[in-house]
N, CA, C and O of each residue as an XYZ file, in Angstrom:
384
protein
N     -78.919     30.471     -0.776
C     -78.918     31.916     -0.631
C     -79.087     32.259      0.847
O     -79.950     31.714      1.535
N     -78.251     33.165      1.308
C     -78.286     33.557      2.708
C     -79.431     34.527      2.970
O     -79.675     35.445      2.187
N     -80.119     34.314      4.068
C     -81.259     35.156      4.443
C     -80.761     36.508      4.954
O     -79.961     36.545      5.890
N     -81.216     37.633      4.360
C     -80.787     38.946      4.852
C     -81.286     39.183      6.271
O     -82.358     38.722      6.662
N     -80.490     39.904      7.016
C     -80.837     40.194      8.405
C     -81.751     41.414      8.478
O     -81.455     42.451      7.885
N     -82.855     41.289      9.202
C     -83.776     42.411      9.411
C     -83.441     43.027     10.766
O     -83.448     42.329     11.780
N     -83.149     44.326     10.794
C     -82.808     44.950     12.077
C     -83.997     44.995     13.021
O     -85.155     45.005     12.603
N     -83.678     45.021     14.292
C     -84.714     45.182     15.308
C     -85.296     46.575     15.208
O     -84.734     47.446     14.544
N     -86.422     46.784     15.869
C     -87.051     48.099     15.895
C     -86.043     49.147     16.341
O     -85.353     48.969     17.345
N     -85.964     50.223     15.602
C     -85.037     51.295     15.952
C     -85.781     52.368     16.726
O     -86.990     52.270     16.939
N     -85.051     53.394     17.145
C     -85.693     54.509     17.828
C     -86.694     55.161     16.895
O     -86.519     55.167     15.676
N     -87.721     55.696     17.472
C     -88.755     56.385     16.694
C     -88.163     57.619     16.024
O     -87.222     58.230     16.531
N     -88.728     57.970     14.888
C     -88.312     59.194     14.214
C     -88.770     60.385     15.046
O     -89.809     60.335     15.705
N     -87.991     61.442     15.008
C     -88.443     62.634     15.725
C     -89.452     63.394     14.865
O     -89.648     63.072     13.693
N     -90.076     64.381     15.444
C     -91.149     65.116     14.768
C     -90.665     65.808     13.500
O     -91.409     65.890     12.523
N     -89.426     66.308     13.498
C     -88.876     66.978     12.320
C     -88.766     66.015     11.152
O     -89.126     66.357     10.026
N     -88.262     64.795     11.417
C     -88.135     63.794     10.358
C     -89.508     63.391      9.818
O     -89.669     63.206      8.611
N     -90.495     63.256     10.704
C     -91.847     62.906     10.261
C     -92.427     63.999      9.373
O     -93.060     63.704      8.359
N     -92.217     65.262      9.746
C     -92.765     66.346      8.933
C     -92.047     66.438      7.591
O     -92.668     66.773      6.582
N     -90.733     66.142      7.566
C     -90.000     66.121      6.304
C     -90.536     65.009      5.400
O     -90.701     65.217      4.198
N     -90.805     63.842      5.963
C     -91.370     62.731      5.196
C     -92.749     63.102      4.678
O     -93.088     62.811      3.531
N     -93.536     63.737      5.517
C     -94.884     64.129      5.135
C     -94.871     65.105      3.961
O     -95.725     65.028      3.078
N     -93.906     66.021      3.951
C     -93.845     67.051      2.910
C     -93.145     66.578      1.638
O     -93.317     67.191      0.585
N     -92.367     65.514      1.710
C     -91.576     65.061      0.566
C     -92.444     64.411     -0.507
O     -93.524     63.888     -0.232
N     -91.942     64.459     -1.727
C     -92.580     63.715     -2.810
C     -92.195     62.254     -2.606
O     -91.023     61.943     -2.395
N     -93.178     61.358     -2.669
C     -92.885     59.967     -2.340
C     -93.705     58.990     -3.168
O     -94.721     59.343     -3.766
N     -93.234     57.762     -3.182
C     -93.954     56.634     -3.759
C     -94.407     55.786     -2.581
O     -93.600     55.449     -1.714
N     -95.688     55.438     -2.540
C     -96.240     54.717     -1.391
C     -96.691     53.325     -1.825
O     -97.337     53.161     -2.860
N     -96.343     52.335     -1.020
C     -96.700     50.957     -1.319
C     -95.549     50.236     -2.010
O     -94.650     50.865     -2.569
N     -95.594     48.908     -1.964
C     -94.476     48.125     -2.485
C     -94.288     48.307     -3.988
O     -93.165     48.527     -4.442
N     -95.357     48.219     -4.762
C     -95.204     48.301     -6.221
C     -94.656     49.656     -6.664
O     -93.758     49.714     -7.504
N     -95.182     50.738     -6.111
C     -94.680     52.063     -6.462
C     -93.238     52.243     -5.996
O     -92.419     52.831     -6.702
N     -92.935     51.736     -4.807
C     -91.572     51.833     -4.283
C     -90.609     51.050     -5.161
O     -89.514     51.521     -5.467
N     -91.019     49.856     -5.565
C     -90.178     49.022     -6.430
C     -89.890     49.745     -7.738
O     -88.748     49.762     -8.196
N     -90.900     50.337     -8.340
C     -90.704     51.082     -9.590
C     -89.761     52.265     -9.389
O     -88.918     52.541    -10.242
N     -89.902     52.962     -8.267
C     -89.031     54.106     -7.978
C     -87.583     53.667     -7.798
O     -86.667     54.340     -8.270
N     -87.374     52.546     -7.121
C     -86.013     52.040     -6.926
C     -85.423     51.608     -8.262
O     -84.276     51.933     -8.570
N     -86.201     50.878     -9.056
C     -85.707     50.393    -10.348
C     -85.417     51.531    -11.326
O     -84.511     51.422    -12.152
N     -86.175     52.614    -11.237
C     -85.942     53.751    -12.130
C     -84.922     54.736    -11.551
O     -84.645     55.778    -12.145
N     -84.368     54.393    -10.385
C     -83.350     55.208     -9.702
C     -83.849     56.601     -9.312
O     -83.064     57.545     -9.235
N     -85.151     56.726     -9.069
C     -85.694     58.015     -8.623
C     -85.907     58.055     -7.109
O     -86.283     59.095     -6.568
N     -85.671     56.937     -6.422
C     -85.802     56.892     -4.962
C     -84.473     57.272     -4.320
O     -83.407     56.877     -4.794
N     -84.547     58.045     -3.232
C     -83.303     58.363     -2.535
C     -83.253     57.774     -1.127
O     -82.171     57.652     -0.553
N     -84.401     57.409     -0.563
C     -84.435     56.761      0.749
C     -85.726     55.961      0.868
O     -86.765     56.359      0.341
N     -85.649     54.839      1.559
C     -86.796     53.952      1.746
C     -87.169     53.912      3.221
O     -86.303     53.834      4.093
N     -88.470     53.966      3.486
C     -88.995     53.793      4.832
C     -89.831     52.517      4.827
O     -90.733     52.364      4.004
N     -89.529     51.606      5.743
C     -90.281     50.358      5.868
C     -90.777     50.237      7.301
O     -90.039     50.523      8.244
N     -92.015     49.817      7.463
C     -92.612     49.691      8.795
C     -91.964     48.539      9.555
O     -91.792     47.443      9.023
N     -91.613     48.806     10.794
C     -90.947     47.801     11.621
C     -91.864     46.630     11.970
O     -91.380     45.545     12.293
N     -93.181     46.836     11.909
C     -94.112     45.767     12.257
C     -94.715     45.079     11.026
O     -95.695     44.343     11.144
N     -94.132     45.316      9.852
C     -94.596     44.634      8.636
C     -94.148     43.175      8.688
O     -93.243     42.821      9.444
N     -94.782     42.344      7.886
C     -94.459     40.928      7.810
C     -92.986     40.738      7.438
O     -92.463     41.439      6.572
N     -92.328     39.792      8.095
C     -90.893     39.573      7.874
C     -90.572     39.214      6.426
O     -89.566     39.677      5.889
N     -91.407     38.399      5.786
C     -91.162     38.037      4.378
C     -91.213     39.273      3.491
O     -90.436     39.402      2.545
N     -92.123     40.168      3.803
C     -92.240     41.418      3.057
C     -90.982     42.271      3.263
O     -90.429     42.814      2.307
N     -90.543     42.381      4.505
C     -89.353     43.179      4.805
C     -88.115     42.618      4.112
O     -87.240     43.379      3.698
N     -88.036     41.305      3.983
C     -86.914     40.693      3.271
C     -86.918     41.106      1.801
O     -85.861     41.375      1.231
N     -88.093     41.157      1.189
C     -88.189     41.595     -0.211
C     -87.724     43.035     -0.358
O     -86.989     43.365     -1.288
N     -88.150     43.885      0.554
C     -87.759     45.295      0.526
C     -86.250     45.420      0.705
O     -85.593     46.177     -0.010
N     -85.706     44.673      1.663
C     -84.265     44.730      1.932
C     -83.461     44.274      0.719
O     -82.467     44.910      0.368
N     -83.866     43.202      0.083
C     -83.159     42.718     -1.122
C     -83.221     43.748     -2.242
O     -82.231     43.983     -2.935
N     -84.376     44.351     -2.412
C     -84.551     45.372     -3.442
C     -83.592     46.537     -3.207
O     -82.975     47.042     -4.145
N     -83.474     46.954     -1.963
C     -82.641     48.116     -1.629
C     -81.155     47.794     -1.614
O     -80.332     48.676     -1.858
N     -80.801     46.555     -1.332
C     -79.387     46.175     -1.350
C     -78.821     46.285     -2.760
O     -77.653     46.630     -2.937
N     -79.641     45.994     -3.756
C     -79.189     46.059     -5.141
C     -78.991     47.497     -5.595
O     -78.213     47.739     -6.518
N     -79.666     48.453     -4.981
C     -79.651     49.843     -5.456
C     -78.346     50.607     -5.223
O     -77.944     51.240     -6.199
N     -77.653     50.661     -4.169
C     -78.024     50.476     -2.764
C     -78.691     51.722     -2.188
O     -78.313     52.853     -2.493
N     -79.677     51.484     -1.362
C     -80.419     52.569     -0.717
C     -80.532     52.309      0.771
O     -80.579     51.164      1.220
N     -80.574     53.397      1.528
C     -80.759     53.319      2.973
C     -82.223     53.003      3.274
O     -83.128     53.539      2.635
N     -82.444     52.125      4.256
C     -83.802     51.795      4.695
C     -83.954     52.227      6.149
O     -83.109     51.914      6.987
N     -85.027     52.942      6.440
C     -85.330     53.370      7.803
C     -86.484     52.516      8.321
O     -87.572     52.529      7.745
N     -86.252     51.774      9.404
C     -87.259     50.909     10.016
C     -87.827     51.522     11.290
O     -88.289     50.784     12.160
N     -87.809     52.842     11.431
C     -88.154     53.507     12.682
C     -89.622     53.709     12.983
O     -89.948     54.186     14.069
N     -90.527     53.371     12.073
C     -91.957     53.603     12.299
C     -92.757     52.321     12.156
O     -92.322     51.380     11.492
N     -93.921     52.286     12.776
C     -94.861     51.188     12.577
C     -95.689     51.477     11.316
O     -95.597     52.565     10.746
N     -96.486     50.512     10.890
C     -97.337     50.726      9.713
C     -98.285     51.906      9.927
O     -98.473     52.731      9.033
N     -98.872     51.977     11.106
C     -99.800     53.071     11.404
C     -99.084     54.419     11.344
O     -99.581     55.362     10.727
N     -97.919     54.510     11.983
C     -97.154     55.759     12.003
C     -96.674     56.151     10.607
O     -96.706     57.327     10.244
N     -96.229     55.162      9.824
C     -95.766     55.446      8.476
C     -96.923     55.913      7.597
O     -96.755     56.813      6.774
N     -98.090     55.306      7.768
C     -99.274     55.753      7.039
C     -99.630     57.192      7.371
O     -99.938     57.982      6.479
N     -99.589     57.532      8.644
C     -99.869     58.915      9.055
C     -98.833     59.882      8.495
O     -99.183     60.974      8.048
N     -97.557     59.490      8.515
C     -96.498     60.348      7.984
C     -96.645     60.551      6.475
O     -96.213     61.569      5.935
N     -97.260     59.572      5.799
C     -97.503     59.682      4.351
C     -98.851     60.330      4.048
O     -99.270     60.401      2.893
N     -99.526     60.801      5.101
C    -100.841     61.439      4.986
C    -101.901     60.498      4.425
O    -102.719     60.882      3.589
N    -101.867     59.260      4.905
C    -102.854     58.257      4.514
C    -103.785     57.999      5.690
O    -103.426     58.237      6.843
N    -104.973     57.515      5.391
C    -105.914     57.157      6.448
C    -105.772     55.701      6.858
O    -106.485     55.230      7.744
N    -104.860     54.990      6.220
C    -104.597     53.579      6.514
C    -103.104     53.406      6.770
O    -102.312     54.318      6.529
N    -102.733     52.235      7.257
C    -101.328     51.947      7.491
C    -100.569     51.794      6.177
O    -101.164     51.606      5.116
N     -99.261     51.877      6.270
C     -98.404     51.769      5.096
C     -97.184     50.950      5.491
O     -96.551     51.236      6.508
N     -96.846     49.936      4.701
C     -95.705     49.090      5.029
C     -94.400     49.632      4.477
O     -93.345     49.418      5.074
N     -94.449     50.331      3.346
C     -93.216     50.834      2.739
C     -93.504     52.064      1.873
O     -94.562     52.177      1.254
N     -92.543     52.970      1.850
C     -92.613     54.116      0.938
C     -91.208     54.556      0.580
O     -90.254     54.258      1.299
N     -91.081     55.257     -0.519
C     -89.800     55.769     -0.980
C     -89.890     57.276     -1.097
O     -90.858     57.803     -1.645
N     -88.890     57.972     -0.588
C     -88.786     59.405     -0.795
C     -88.097     59.577     -2.148
O     -87.042     58.995     -2.400
N     -88.711     60.389     -3.012
C     -88.201     60.559     -4.360
C     -87.309     61.778     -4.462
O     -87.404     62.708     -3.661
N     -86.441     61.760     -5.460
C     -85.535     62.899     -5.684
C     -86.270     64.047     -6.312
O     -85.674     65.092     -6.574
């Protein structure tokens, strides 16, 4: 099986995108995100660029099957803040 390619860190999200993510209904964490993708209620995935590579590969494989867009533009700390959490977050899904 060929190893999926993980993109390099992308440009940071602008403030408008962060506020949209903050206000959106979302699933936070891998298990909730996985359930949202499998139930087809996710419309976009955000994954932290500084998360463990093995973890990012799992997220990428999950989203390739859907297919869903993955945004790697934030760090765990930034993604946690955008999700209104007091801790970092490796992955979240914006729900429909």
